[in-house]
C-alpha positions, -999 to 999 in steps of 0.1 A, spaced: -48 486 -464 -53 504 -429 -70 539 -430 -43 550 -404 -17 544 -432 -37 566 -457 -43 591 -430 -6 593 -422 4 595 -456 -19 624 -464 -8 642 -432 29 638 -441 23 649 -476 8 681 -465 35 688 -440 64 678 -463 50 702 -492 48 730 -465 86 727 -459 94 743 -493 117 717 -502 125 717 -538 110 691 -560 144 678 -572 177 680 -557 193 697 -588 186 706 -624 204 673 -636 182 649 -615 168 620 -633 133 631 -619 122 597 -612 110 605 -578 105 639 -562 121 648 -527 84 652 -513 78 616 -523 111 603 -510 107 622 -476 72 608 -471 85 574 -477 113 579 -451 87 592 -427 62 564 -434 91 539 -430 98 552 -395 63 553 -385 60 516 -395 92 508 -377 107 489 -406 141 485 -423 146 498 -457 144 465 -476 114 451 -459 97 485 -462 101 486 -499 89 451 -502 59 460 -484 52 493 -504 52 470 -536 18 455 -525 3 489 -513 -14 502 -544 -34 528 -524 -3 543 -509 17 544 -544 -16 563 -557 -16 588 -528 21 595 -533 16 594 -572 45 569 -575 49 555 -611 76 531 -598 89 519 -567 124 534 -555 152 509 -548 157 507 -511 193 525 -517 176 554 -531 158 562 -498 191 555 -479 210 579 -501 183 605 -500 183 603 -462 221 609 -460 219 640 -481 186 656 -469 194 688 -448 184 688 -412 166 722 -418 138 703 -437 134 678 -410 132 707 -384 107 724 -403 86 695 -408 88 688 -371 76 724 -365 47 719 -388 37 688 -371 36 706 -337 12 729 -352 -13 703 -359 -14 696 -322 -10 731 -307 -25 765 -314 -4 797 -318 -16 808 -280 -7 774 -265 24 772 -244 45 742 -251 67 736 -221 90 708 -234 93 694 -266 117 665 -278 127 650 -308 137 616 -307 157 609 -340 170 571 -327 147 558 -352 159 573 -381 188 553 -398 206 557 -429 211 518 -431 248 524 -440 277 513 -416 293 546 -399 329 546 -394 340 565 -367 378 573 -367 398 593 -342 421 619 -357 442 622 -328 448 600 -298 431 607 -268 449 627 -241 445 620 -205 456 644 -178 468 631 -144 446 651 -118 462 638 -85 
């Protein structure tokens, strides 16, 4: 197991716990996994640039990662997909802000900061439908 992976997991855990996300999505949750664990797994999946299925297969062989995340069982890949679809962007924005604080101090000027979310995919097909037909105007 690469020490880079462990370092990433530890940094991600500290950032995610600072987002003040609740441990469980509702009081009727099965409580198999905390939202901290799932969000860290999503971030780690993106860090490794993998698809959900292959990522979960890899995690099954990474005992040190399981120990760091205190996972008693490995989530099914659809658990991660569904969590990603329902998580509020507020938590992702807050995690991004905390990540910036790791690299910049309060007095530093950050001229431009960009978020590239093109790597984050839910894994579900998206149906885009148009409710009204497009209207074109003749501008001649």
